[in-house]
N, C-alpha and C positions, 0 to 999 in steps of 0.2 A: 507492595503492588507487584501482581504479577506479569508477564511480558503481555505488550500489546504489541497489532501489526500496523502498520501505517503500510497506507498504499499510493501509491504514485502522487493522487490529486493530494492527499494530505502533507506531503513532503514537501511539494511544490509551493502550497499554500504557506508553508511553515518558512520555508529559504525566500520567498517574496515578501512576507508579510502581508499576504491575502486576507480578506474576512475570514472569520472561523479559525484562523491561525493559532487565536490567545486562547481559543478552549484546547489546547496542546498543550498544558501546563508543562512546566517543569518533571514534574513526578514520571506523569503519563512519558514525558520524550525521554527520561533516564531508564523506563522501562519499554522502549520502542526498538521494534525489530523489523526489517522489511527482505524482502524474497529479495535476489539479485535481477528478476526478472526486471519488478520495480524500480530498482536502482537503475540499471541499464535504459529505461524506460525515462526517466529523471533527467540522468545525463544526456539522453538523445535528443531530448526538451530544451537543456538549456546549453545545448553545441547548435540548436537550432536558432536559438536566440542571440547568438552569435561569440556564445562564452568559449574559450578554451577546454578541449577535450579535457585533460588532467584535471583546471580547474573545477570543469563541470562534477567530474567523477569525485575529487574530492568533496564539494558541495555537497554531492547526493550522499555520502558514507557518513557526513558532520552533522546530518540530521537525525541517525537513529545512533543507538546503542551498540546493534549489531546486524551485519549482510546475513541471511540466512542461503547458504546456496537451493537451489530449485531441485527435487530431489525426484525422486522416480515416484516415488508415493504422491508426491504434492503432483505432478505430473497425470496419475493416473485420477484424484481426486478432482484436478480442473478439467481433464477431460471429461469426467461424470458429471462435472456441475452443470454442463450444456444444458440437458435437457430441464434444469431448475431456472437457466439465466436467458438463456435466447430469446426470449419473448422481449425482455430486456435490453437486448443489444451489447449487452457485456461481453469484454474483450477479453482474449486468451491472458494478457496483462492482467485484468480484474479478475479473472476466476483464479490468476495464480496468486495472486494474492491471499484471495478467502480461500484457496487450497492450503497454504502457510497457518492461515488462523486457523483451521479447522486442524489441523494436521498438534498445532501446541496448543487446541483449544482454547484459543484466546478472543479478548475483542478484536474488532478491528476500527479502526478508523477512518473516512476518507472522505471526500464533499462532493462525491457522485449523489446526486438525489434519487437518481434510479436505482441506488441502493437501499432506498428507504421501503422495509417492509417486506424485503427479500429474508424468506426463511431456509439458511444453509445451517444451521447449529450453534451459530457461535454470534454471539451481541455485534450488531451492526452501529456504529456511531458515524452521524451524518453531522461534519461539523457546522455547514453551512445551509 
């Protein structure tokens, strides 16, 4: 299996054992990468839930096989995605995730229902 991309919501579902996390099989998790933007988002949410910042960062990192730096190419892709995603209200974090997936030509996993039917050139798997 090739790389797959997790957005922040998929990582949080996995870490908190939420509905849909069971769809992220061991094979998928072993090939999962995430943008450092999305990992920062996960850490922020965990810290807001009163977790220690260092432990929150470690938890975020533990959910993926690799953390991918947010590159200038990805920034450009994320900026261009606004035209296709603005009507759905996707955040910069969401577009950063999609930009990584597009750059890697990899499928993306999310819990975000608003991503259903989004056409950006990569497969989008909504896990709940």
